[in-house]
Every structure is written in structure tokens, then in C-alpha cells.
DOTIVEX-843837 format. One line per 2 residues: number of its first residue (from 1); their letters; for each residue y, x, z of C-alpha. Coordinates in nm, 3 decimals. Example, Ala and Ser with C-alpha at 12.3 -4.5 7.8 and 13.67 -1.06 7.14 Angstrom:
1) AS) -0.450:1.230:0.780 ~ -0.106:1.367:0.714
***
This chain:
1) MP) 3.005:-4.498:-3.816 ~ 2.868:-4.535:-4.175
3) SL) 3.111:-4.558:-4.460 ~ 3.165:-4.884:-4.645
5) AT) 2.966:-4.745:-4.943 ~ 2.672:-4.650:-4.722
7) AF) 2.677:-4.989:-4.552 ~ 2.679:-5.159:-4.890
9) LL) 2.380:-4.956:-5.010 ~ 2.189:-5.036:-4.692
11) SL) 2.254:-5.405:-4.738 ~ 2.119:-5.387:-5.096
13) VN) 1.802:-5.215:-4.972 ~ 1.755:-5.477:-4.702
15) LA) 1.809:-5.756:-4.955 ~ 1.556:-5.605:-5.197
17) TS) 1.304:-5.566:-4.914 ~ 1.360:-5.925:-4.809
19) IT) 1.311:-6.052:-5.166 ~ 0.991:-5.845:-5.202
21) IQ) 0.850:-5.986:-4.879 ~ 0.937:-6.341:-4.986
23) NR) 0.773:-6.288:-5.324 ~ 0.457:-6.156:-5.160
25) QS) 0.451:-6.449:-4.923 ~ 0.481:-6.697:-5.214
27) FT) 0.221:-6.514:-5.426 ~ -0.136:-6.649:-5.408
29) TI) -0.406:-6.388:-5.464 ~ -0.742:-6.468:-5.622
31) TV) -0.987:-6.186:-5.550 ~ -1.302:-6.165:-5.760
33) DL) -1.610:-6.011:-5.597 ~ -1.838:-5.889:-5.876
35) SK) -2.108:-5.789:-5.628 ~ -2.174:-6.148:-5.518
37) TY) -2.345:-6.333:-5.803 ~ -2.480:-6.680:-5.868
39) QT) -2.629:-6.846:-6.181 ~ -2.619:-6.724:-6.539
41) ID) -2.430:-6.956:-6.773 ~ -2.614:-7.075:-7.084
43) GF) -2.317:-7.266:-7.223 ~ -2.122:-7.588:-7.265
45) GT) -2.179:-7.848:-7.530 ~ -2.219:-8.197:-7.668
47) SQ) -2.429:-8.415:-7.900 ~ -2.393:-8.592:-8.234
49) AF) -2.713:-8.796:-8.193 ~ -2.756:-9.163:-8.287
51) QR) -2.583:-9.112:-8.623 ~ -2.259:-8.977:-8.476
53) AV) -2.311:-8.686:-8.716 ~ -2.320:-8.939:-9.000
55) QI) -1.978:-9.063:-8.891 ~ -1.833:-8.712:-8.928
57) SK) -1.991:-8.675:-9.273 ~ -1.804:-8.985:-9.395
59) LP) -1.464:-8.830:-9.322 ~ -1.262:-8.652:-9.593
61) ES) -1.375:-8.290:-9.623 ~ -1.058:-8.157:-9.461
63) EQ) -1.114:-8.378:-9.155 ~ -1.483:-8.288:-9.142
65) RR) -1.379:-7.924:-9.112 ~ -1.111:-8.008:-8.858
67) AL) -1.364:-8.199:-8.645 ~ -1.606:-7.906:-8.653
69) DI) -1.328:-7.659:-8.576 ~ -1.219:-7.869:-8.279
71) LF) -1.572:-7.867:-8.138 ~ -1.692:-7.514:-8.210
73) ST) -1.412:-7.273:-8.300 ~ -1.354:-7.009:-8.033
75) TT) -0.998:-6.951:-8.153 ~ -0.856:-7.297:-8.229
77) GA) -1.110:-7.536:-8.076 ~ -1.317:-7.587:-7.764
79) GL) -1.564:-7.311:-7.852 ~ -1.866:-7.521:-7.754
81) SI) -2.184:-7.315:-7.740 ~ -2.463:-7.576:-7.714
83) LR) -2.550:-7.856:-7.957 ~ -2.791:-8.127:-7.841
85) NG) -2.980:-8.309:-8.118 ~ -3.177:-8.631:-8.091
87) IG) -3.532:-8.623:-8.228 ~ -3.572:-8.955:-8.406
89) SS) -3.844:-9.207:-8.339 ~ -3.725:-9.523:-8.521
91) PD) -3.882:-9.652:-8.844 ~ -3.543:-9.672:-9.020
93) MS) -3.171:-9.597:-8.988 ~ -3.053:-9.953:-8.925
95) SD) -2.773:-9.984:-8.672 ~ -2.739:-9.633:-8.525
97) HM) -3.112:-9.565:-8.498 ~ -3.243:-9.211:-8.535
99) VS) -3.508:-9.224:-8.807 ~ -3.849:-9.073:-8.736
101) IA) -3.989:-8.779:-8.930 ~ -4.320:-8.973:-8.943
103) PK) -4.214:-9.340:-8.951 ~ -4.550:-9.488:-9.055
105) SP) -4.865:-9.477:-8.845 ~ -5.156:-9.288:-8.998
107) GS) -5.383:-9.554:-8.846 ~ -5.527:-9.348:-8.562
109) PD) -5.441:-9.032:-8.366 ~ -5.731:-8.850:-8.532
111) KP) -5.567:-8.868:-8.875 ~ -5.285:-8.637:-8.991
113) LN) -4.932:-8.772:-8.943 ~ -4.751:-8.887:-9.256
115) YA) -4.432:-8.681:-9.245 ~ -4.126:-8.800:-9.434
117) WD) -3.866:-8.529:-9.383 ~ -3.544:-8.622:-9.561
119) GS) -3.365:-8.288:-9.521 ~ -3.086:-8.459:-9.329
121) DN) -3.212:-8.582:-8.992 ~ -2.929:-8.833:-8.960
123) KQ) -2.690:-8.553:-9.069 ~ -2.777:-8.356:-8.756
125) LW) -2.923:-8.075:-8.970 ~ -2.586:-8.027:-9.142
127) IS) -2.405:-8.016:-8.806 ~ -2.664:-7.769:-8.676
129) QE) -2.629:-7.545:-8.981 ~ -2.253:-7.542:-8.944
131) AQ) -2.271:-7.480:-8.569 ~ -2.520:-7.197:-8.597
133) HT) -2.407:-7.020:-8.914 ~ -2.034:-7.092:-8.940
135) YG) -1.942:-7.087:-8.572 ~ -2.214:-6.870:-8.418
137) VK) -2.362:-7.131:-8.184 ~ -2.694:-6.989:-8.071
139) TI) -2.829:-7.274:-7.856 ~ -2.964:-7.583:-8.032
141) YA) -3.133:-7.825:-7.794 ~ -3.356:-8.086:-7.962
143) DA) -3.451:-8.375:-7.735 ~ -3.658:-8.686:-7.803
145) WS) -3.568:-9.022:-7.652 ~ -3.912:-9.161:-7.737
147) AP) -4.231:-9.107:-7.930 ~ -4.273:-9.322:-8.244
149) GY) -4.367:-9.679:-8.152 ~ -4.723:-9.656:-8.285
151) MK) -4.795:-9.383:-8.028 ~ -4.689:-9.599:-7.730
153) TN) -4.830:-9.869:-7.508 ~ -4.573:-10.127:-7.626
155) GN) -4.599:-10.045:-7.997 ~ -4.221:-9.996:-8.021
157) DA) -3.999:-9.689:-7.994 ~ -3.753:-9.904:-7.794
159) NG) -3.789:-10.108:-7.474 ~ -3.974:-9.851:-7.268
161) GT) -4.349:-9.821:-7.297 ~ -4.547:-9.504:-7.233
163) LC) -4.718:-9.244:-7.449 ~ -5.077:-9.355:-7.510
165) GL) -5.335:-9.130:-7.347 ~ -5.132:-9.021:-7.048
167) SG) -5.275:-9.103:-6.708 ~ -5.247:-9.478:-6.655
169) AR) -5.150:-9.545:-7.019 ~ -5.457:-9.649:-7.216
171) CS) -5.425:-9.794:-7.564 ~ -5.677:-9.950:-7.799
173) SG) -5.543:-9.726:-8.076 ~ -5.648:-9.414:-7.886
175) DW) -5.498:-9.104:-7.724 ~ -5.174:-8.998:-7.898
177) RQ) -5.075:-8.709:-7.669 ~ -5.174:-8.430:-7.909
179) AY) -5.026:-8.615:-8.206 ~ -4.693:-8.640:-8.024
181) AD) -4.701:-8.269:-7.942 ~ -4.774:-8.195:-8.309
183) YL) -4.486:-8.423:-8.407 ~ -4.237:-8.234:-8.189
185) VR) -4.355:-7.896:-8.315 ~ -4.325:-8.011:-8.676
187) YV) -3.966:-8.116:-8.610 ~ -3.888:-7.762:-8.494
189) QF) -4.060:-7.624:-8.804 ~ -3.859:-7.847:-9.040
191) YR) -3.541:-7.704:-8.890 ~ -3.679:-7.351:-8.912
193) EA) -3.749:-7.406:-9.282 ~ -3.382:-7.505:-9.319
195) NV) -3.275:-7.180:-9.149 ~ -3.185:-7.334:-8.814
197) TI) -3.349:-7.210:-8.496 ~ -3.407:-7.470:-8.227
199) TH) -3.397:-7.283:-7.898 ~ -3.483:-7.561:-7.651
201) LG) -3.717:-7.857:-7.690 ~ -3.729:-8.175:-7.482
203) FI) -3.979:-8.459:-7.517 ~ -3.816:-8.730:-7.304
205) NE) -3.475:-8.873:-7.213 ~ -3.401:-9.079:-6.901
207) PE) -3.772:-9.152:-6.843 ~ -3.699:-9.389:-6.555
209) LT) -3.491:-9.622:-6.775 ~ -3.590:-9.897:-7.021
211) TS) -3.332:-9.970:-7.293 ~ -3.308:-10.184:-7.606
213) YA) -3.285:-9.865:-7.812 ~ -3.520:-9.566:-7.822
215) SM) -3.667:-9.517:-7.474 ~ -3.996:-9.421:-7.314
217) RL) -4.108:-9.441:-6.952 ~ -4.278:-9.144:-6.786
219) TA) -4.347:-9.039:-6.430 ~ -4.311:-8.683:-6.308
221) SQ) -4.692:-8.651:-6.311 ~ -4.711:-8.774:-6.670
223) AT) -4.437:-8.535:-6.777 ~ -4.627:-8.246:-6.618
225) EF) -4.944:-8.359:-6.792 ~ -4.772:-8.361:-7.133
227) IK) -4.611:-8.020:-7.088 ~ -4.963:-7.879:-7.048
229) IL) -5.036:-8.009:-7.400 ~ -4.702:-7.930:-7.565
231) HP) -4.685:-7.567:-7.453 ~ -5.015:-7.450:-7.606
233) TL) -4.938:-7.650:-7.920 ~ -4.619:-7.448:-7.962
235) QK) -4.803:-7.125:-7.891 ~ -5.064:-7.199:-8.160
237) ST) -4.806:-7.297:-8.422 ~ -4.680:-7.083:-8.709
239) IP) -4.341:-7.039:-8.543 ~ -4.286:-6.667:-8.469
241) PS) -4.330:-6.599:-8.097 ~ -3.974:-6.468:-8.064
243) LL) -3.839:-6.797:-8.206 ~ -4.044:-7.043:-8.003
245) PK) -3.822:-7.297:-7.828 ~ -3.817:-7.323:-7.452
247) IT) -3.956:-7.647:-7.311 ~ -3.713:-7.853:-7.104
249) CC) -3.765:-8.145:-6.868 ~ -3.674:-8.421:-6.796
251) DT) -3.316:-8.544:-6.867 ~ -3.335:-8.796:-6.584
253) EG) -3.046:-9.040:-6.536 ~ -2.918:-8.855:-6.231
255) WS) -2.926:-8.522:-6.052 ~ -3.103:-8.657:-5.742
257) TQ) -3.387:-8.809:-5.945 ~ -3.456:-8.477:-6.114
259) QS) -3.453:-8.307:-5.774 ~ -3.725:-8.546:-5.658
261) WL) -3.942:-8.453:-5.958 ~ -3.935:-8.077:-5.905
263) ST) -4.229:-8.049:-5.667 ~ -4.452:-8.231:-5.917
265) LK) -4.330:-8.008:-6.201 ~ -4.391:-7.689:-6.000
267) PV) -4.733:-7.607:-6.155 ~ -4.588:-7.593:-6.510
269) ES) -4.291:-7.393:-6.383 ~ -4.521:-7.144:-6.210
271) SG) -4.738:-7.111:-6.522 ~ -4.434:-7.038:-6.740
273) QL) -4.484:-7.350:-6.952 ~ -4.159:-7.514:-6.839
275) ST) -3.843:-7.310:-6.893 ~ -3.538:-7.526:-6.817
277) IT) -3.463:-7.818:-6.584 ~ -3.238:-8.087:-6.732
279) AH) -3.065:-8.387:-6.574 ~ -2.779:-8.629:-6.637
281) AY) -2.487:-8.729:-6.419 ~ -2.491:-9.110:-6.430
283) TS) -2.681:-9.240:-6.126 ~ -2.604:-8.933:-5.912
285) QP) -2.371:-8.638:-5.954 ~ -2.458:-8.266:-5.987
287) NF) -2.286:-8.180:-5.660 ~ -2.561:-7.976:-5.496
289) PM) -2.792:-7.694:-5.611 ~ -3.140:-7.815:-5.698
291) RG) -3.392:-7.688:-5.447 ~ -3.746:-7.581:-5.518
293) TN) -3.697:-7.427:-5.862 ~ -3.609:-7.084:-5.996
295) LP) -3.537:-7.214:-6.345 ~ -3.196:-7.264:-6.505
297) VW) -3.068:-7.617:-6.442 ~ -2.860:-7.794:-6.707
299) QT) -2.643:-8.104:-6.679 ~ -2.718:-8.241:-7.025
301) EA) -2.534:-8.573:-7.041 ~ -2.225:-8.714:-6.873
303) AD) -1.946:-8.942:-6.992 ~ -1.707:-9.217:-6.894
305) LQ) -1.905:-9.497:-7.054 ~ -1.691:-9.784:-6.928
307) GA) -1.332:-9.686:-6.997 ~ -1.128:-9.768:-7.307
309) WT) -1.037:-9.466:-7.521 ~ -0.775:-9.237:-7.372
311) SA) -0.665:-8.892:-7.479 ~ -0.461:-8.832:-7.161
313) WY) -0.479:-8.531:-6.932 ~ -0.342:-8.682:-6.611
315) SR) -0.179:-9.011:-6.528 ~ -0.342:-9.174:-6.227
317) GG) -0.664:-8.978:-6.199 ~ -0.856:-9.219:-6.423
319) AG) -1.224:-9.177:-6.503 ~ -1.153:-9.080:-6.864
321) EG) -0.867:-8.838:-6.806 ~ -0.905:-8.471:-6.888
323) FT) -0.806:-8.354:-6.541 ~ -1.085:-8.567:-6.393
325) WA) -1.337:-8.397:-6.621 ~ -1.205:-8.051:-6.544
327) NN) -1.296:-8.127:-6.182 ~ -1.630:-8.290:-6.272
329) IY) -1.738:-7.977:-6.456 ~ -1.618:-7.758:-6.171
331) TA) -1.836:-7.957:-5.930 ~ -2.144:-7.910:-6.148
333) IV) -2.091:-7.539:-6.207 ~ -1.976:-7.435:-5.859
335) NG) -2.135:-7.690:-5.625 ~ -2.438:-7.773:-5.838
337) NA) -2.505:-7.422:-5.974 ~ -2.554:-7.574:-6.320
339) SA) -2.614:-7.322:-6.595 ~ -2.493:-7.560:-6.866
341) YL) -2.274:-7.868:-6.893 ~ -2.279:-8.116:-7.182
343) YW) -2.058:-8.416:-7.247 ~ -2.245:-8.703:-7.415
345) VG) -2.082:-8.735:-7.761 ~ -1.849:-8.497:-7.939
347) VQ) -1.696:-8.693:-8.229 ~ -1.724:-9.067:-8.282
349) AG) -1.541:-9.384:-8.385 ~ -1.496:-9.668:-8.137
351) NT) -1.265:-9.749:-7.851 ~ -1.453:-9.588:-7.560
353) NS) -1.451:-9.263:-7.365 ~ -1.818:-9.197:-7.440
355) HM) -1.691:-8.933:-7.683 ~ -1.433:-8.654:-7.669
357) VH) -1.291:-8.666:-8.021 ~ -1.191:-9.001:-8.173
359) ID) -1.234:-9.098:-8.538 ~ -0.962:-9.328:-8.668
361) TA) -1.162:-9.493:-8.944 ~ -0.856:-9.662:-9.096
363) KG) -0.671:-9.332:-9.140 ~ -0.973:-9.106:-9.184
365) KV) -0.840:-8.876:-8.912 ~ -0.970:-8.727:-8.587
367) EA) -0.792:-8.700:-8.253 ~ -0.909:-8.476:-7.968
369) SK) -0.886:-8.601:-7.612 ~ -0.796:-8.386:-7.314
371) RL) -1.159:-8.427:-7.200 ~ -1.247:-8.201:-7.491
373) WA) -0.985:-7.944:-7.397 ~ -1.097:-7.952:-7.032
375) LG) -1.450:-7.863:-7.146 ~ -1.301:-7.602:-7.378
377) QW) -1.115:-7.431:-7.093 ~ -1.463:-7.344:-6.966
379) SR) -1.648:-7.290:-7.293 ~ -1.391:-7.077:-7.477
381) FV) -1.372:-6.819:-7.200 ~ -1.701:-6.845:-7.008
383) RP) -1.943:-6.741:-7.279 ~ -2.324:-6.765:-7.287
385) GA) -2.479:-6.501:-7.065 ~ -2.185:-6.490:-6.826
387) VR) -2.276:-6.461:-6.459 ~ -2.084:-6.662:-6.203
389) VS) -1.933:-6.442:-5.932 ~ -1.756:-6.507:-5.605
391) TG) -1.382:-6.573:-5.580 ~ -1.157:-6.591:-5.275
393) VS) -0.806:-6.736:-5.245 ~ -0.553:-6.598:-4.997
395) GG) -0.182:-6.602:-4.921 ~ 0.112:-6.770:-5.083
397) AG) 0.236:-7.123:-5.103 ~ 0.017:-7.382:-5.274
399) GG) -0.306:-7.184:-5.259 ~ -0.474:-7.474:-5.081
401) SL) -0.439:-7.687:-5.393 ~ -0.641:-7.444:-5.608
403) KT) -1.004:-7.454:-5.712 ~ -1.130:-7.128:-5.860
405) AG) -1.446:-7.006:-6.031 ~ -1.512:-6.653:-6.155
407) FR) -1.746:-6.521:-6.424 ~ -1.846:-6.179:-6.558
409) NV) -1.896:-6.210:-6.934 ~ -2.147:-6.003:-7.128
411) DG) -1.863:-5.808:-7.295 ~ -1.735:-5.694:-6.954
413) SV) -1.438:-5.929:-6.938 ~ -1.388:-6.139:-6.626
415) AV) -1.285:-6.504:-6.664 ~ -1.135:-6.696:-6.376
417) VV) -1.094:-7.073:-6.412 ~ -0.815:-7.216:-6.192
419) IN) -0.757:-7.588:-6.134 ~ -0.434:-7.680:-5.956
421) SG) -0.452:-8.029:-5.803 ~ -0.105:-8.002:-5.651
423) GG) 0.211:-8.134:-5.806 ~ 0.392:-7.799:-5.805
425) AV) 0.337:-7.469:-5.982 ~ 0.159:-7.186:-5.798
427) KV) 0.222:-6.817:-5.863 ~ -0.119:-6.653:-5.888
429) GV) -0.237:-6.294:-5.903 ~ -0.597:-6.232:-6.009
431) KI) -0.761:-5.905:-5.915 ~ -1.106:-5.750:-5.895
433) GG) -1.213:-5.640:-5.551 ~ -1.385:-5.306:-5.499
435) TG) -1.465:-5.053:-5.770 ~ -1.453:-5.305:-6.055
437) AS) -1.073:-5.314:-6.040 ~ -1.040:-4.979:-6.219
439) EM) -1.227:-5.116:-6.523 ~ -0.961:-5.373:-6.612
441) GS) -0.667:-5.295:-6.837 ~ -0.510:-5.620:-6.959
443) VK) -0.490:-5.995:-6.905 ~ -0.450:-6.315:-7.109
445) AW) -0.425:-6.676:-6.995 ~ -0.446:-7.026:-7.143
447) VT) -0.346:-7.364:-6.999 ~ -0.428:-7.730:-7.047
449) DN) -0.206:-7.997:-6.894 ~ -0.005:-8.296:-7.012
451) SN) 0.189:-8.072:-7.253 ~ -0.068:-7.809:-7.360
453) SI) -0.421:-7.800:-7.500 ~ -0.566:-7.454:-7.437
455) GA) -0.220:-7.314:-7.503 ~ -0.153:-6.944:-7.462
457) ME) 0.076:-6.875:-7.168 ~ 0.269:-6.579:-7.030
459) AT) 0.066:-6.343:-6.815 ~ 0.140:-5.990:-6.691
461) FE) -0.083:-5.708:-6.577 ~ 0.034:-5.450:-6.325
463) AG) -0.147:-5.232:-6.072 ~ -0.480:-5.404:-6.143
465) VG) -0.344:-5.756:-6.094 ~ -0.316:-6.023:-6.362
467) SV) -0.028:-6.253:-6.277 ~ 0.032:-6.606:-6.406
469) NV) 0.221:-6.917:-6.303 ~ -0.025:-7.210:-6.276
471) PG) 0.155:-7.541:-6.340 ~ 0.096:-7.845:-6.121
473) RS) -0.203:-8.059:-6.214 ~ -0.321:-7.814:-6.473
475) MV) -0.621:-7.603:-6.562 ~ -0.573:-7.236:-6.643
477) SV) -0.827:-6.981:-6.767 ~ -0.731:-6.624:-6.683
479) VL) -0.926:-6.346:-6.853 ~ -0.912:-5.981:-6.742
481) YP) -1.023:-5.740:-7.012 ~ -1.168:-5.392:-6.962
483) GE) -1.008:-5.089:-7.119 ~ -0.682:-4.903:-7.109
485) RI) -0.402:-5.085:-6.936 ~ -0.140:-5.217:-7.174
***
């Protein structure tokens, strides 16, 4: 018969074993498989087109800097890595129009365009310079909503119309296709002369839509036809070959529309003239991988255009809440295999959710919404060049409420984005499956929820596992770093 001391020690061992088993049962494991890869990530971003950049420039200098930090800083802001500029086509800057770099017609397409570069480009040049040189943003996407009105069938840069000279678009003034290609190339050159490299170039926005502001109608066949003119025009320009922008197409209103255009665009994809597929998320969502293309696919414009301004993370699952957008981006990246995701406007005044950072014009202050921090939970930690990798969730209580996405960054770190849709916290352990586990030596984690905006949180690293407690209805980015374990 064991002594009382021995019996007591045995009971302690049994209790410790029981607690260990319970802890393991309540611990949800996220296993990253580095051998199973998907798309390469080009980045996450926004736009300051239609004079939204002008609005920032009117703020006090301290708030200008704060607005830029919020958008682009990788330590205190969202760390956005793509800036989308609007190439102007309007004759003036009335209302929020984007002024053209050649506002007056030369009289015919055979005559040289009369360029009137103001060194500002609706203050987009300043934003671009700051993004590229202060914050290290490498991807500047310049996109035109329309050609200047004198190049179009309706004689107006607004209200639709088509580029003169394209199939089915004859004009008494002549064929303006080459002039429009020259116009776009000159825009890129103006930026180059101001020490900003435009990396991607688009010639159309929502080509199936007619609006009262800058807009131009094109079919997939007409877009293909124009790419065959734009590409050689770029190649013949004075822009160094290594700095030539990649041609994008076609920023359609919805994902499904762009999918339907791909077969028509195939010849310019196969020839190497088209480099990136672009689409918006208004009329259809990016919830499936586009078929029939091997090019990177970007979601280049999405927003809650109807809702009144809210900065909330989660209340009732509203269309403008940050938690909603965390899930929207997840859908595009994981289900749609998007290589980039852009919210429509970064910083703007006005009482809508079309933007992520609100300007209080009365106070001269800016306020970031949780939509911005949701985008930042991706952009800060999933850097350009990262490759999406497979993740699997197993064990524990609450694992069924988690969405996960894994990425191998260029620097060797592994970022895992976790979205918890449940009301309760979930204990999570993140590990690398296979041989990659031995490379990792430390972990850090950040959380956004009703109380935090990319706030650092406690995380531990032991035996190759990074452990963190994921709060209910939150988004957490867990990053495993290579090197000696600390």
C-alpha cells in the first residue's frame, strides 16, 4: 500500500497530465504547408484620384503627414504598397475633375498634342513622390477613366463615347488611337521626369459604364485592338526598358465581366503585350479564380458606396464595418486568387464610406476607420512578392470559426492572417509543417478589433509553435521569423 506522500505525488502527476490533455484539446493548431503554393502578392492599396489628393494638401502640415503615415507607414500605419492614380482627361479642375495634360485639341490627330503639364497632376504627383520616396512604395498604377473629349465619338470626356478610330467608332475628326497612346506614354514620362516611376499603366476604367463624369465605353475587342497600339508605343519611347510600365486591362465594374473578356484578350496576353488583369468588385464579387489567364489578377476598386461614414470594426455586420472588409479581402485573396486588393479612396472629406480615412474639414483633422486597419492587417505583414501558401486548421475549441491564410514573404518570414468570426477567443498555435519548421526562431502578432487597431499582442514561441490568443470577432496577423529562437 503506497504511503500518503506517494499517493499525493501520484495525484499531482495525474492532475498535471489531465490539465495538459485539456490544454491540448482546447488548442487550435494552424499548420502552414510551404510546399503548396498559390499566387504571388503584388500588394494592397488605394487611390487619391478625382482631387482627393488636393483635399489632403489643404490640411495643416502636421495632419498631411499624419494622413500619409496612416496610409503608408509600415510601423504606425496600414503599410499600403500600391497607389492608384487617375490620368486626367477633363479640360479643367472644376468640381472634382481630373485635368488633362493636353486639355486643348490640336485640331486633328496628325498634329502634335499641346501638352500643359502643371507639375501637380491634381496633387497626385506629390502623393506619389511621398509614397515612393518617403515610404518605399514601389507600385504606382496610373489608370485613365477616359481619353480627352476631342479624341472621342461624343466630343466629351464624360458621358461615355468611344475612342475615335477603334473598330465601329468612326469620327469626322479622324483616327485618334495613336494620339491617345502617345498621350498615355507622355503622362508616364512626365512622372519619370519628376523622379517617380509608374509601374503599371491602364487606359480604361469601367468600360461598360456611362457616367456623368469621365468615362469611355469600350468592348473587349476594342480594348485588345488598342493594346496592340499602346504596347509598341511604349517600346519605342525614351523610357528605359527596365522602367517601362506594365499594361493593365480593363478595370471592369465586376469580376464576372472581366472573366468574360479574357478569351478576347488572350492574343495580347500570349504576345506579352498585356501584363496584368484588373477588375472591380461592384457588380460581382471576386469570389472565384479567373479562368483562362496566367497573368496576375488585381481587384482594383471596391468600397461601400452607399453607407454613411462609420469608423466601426464590428456592430451588426454592416457593409461599412472593418470586420466586413477583413472578410471581403479574404474572399478576394483566398477564393479569388487576387494578387492585389485596392479600396477605392484612401483619404477624403464627406459623410460616406467610399473612403477609409475621414477628413474633418471643420477641425482640420483626419480619422482612420477600421476598414483601413482591416486592409492594413494584410498589407503591413503580407509584403509585395509574398507567395500565398496552404494552411490547415485542426483541433481545439472554436477552430471552426477561423478563416486563415498563409504567406511566405521574400525575407523568409511567414505571415498567417487569422479572422475569428466567433464571439469567443480561440487559443491558436501556428507552426510550419515539414522541414520549414526548423527555420523559424521567433513570433510576433498584431490584432484589430473593437478595441485595437493593428495593436501588438502577446505571443510566445516554443518548440517551433507560435502561440496567440485570438479574440472573438477579431483579425490577427501572426508572423513567424527565421533565425535563432528567442
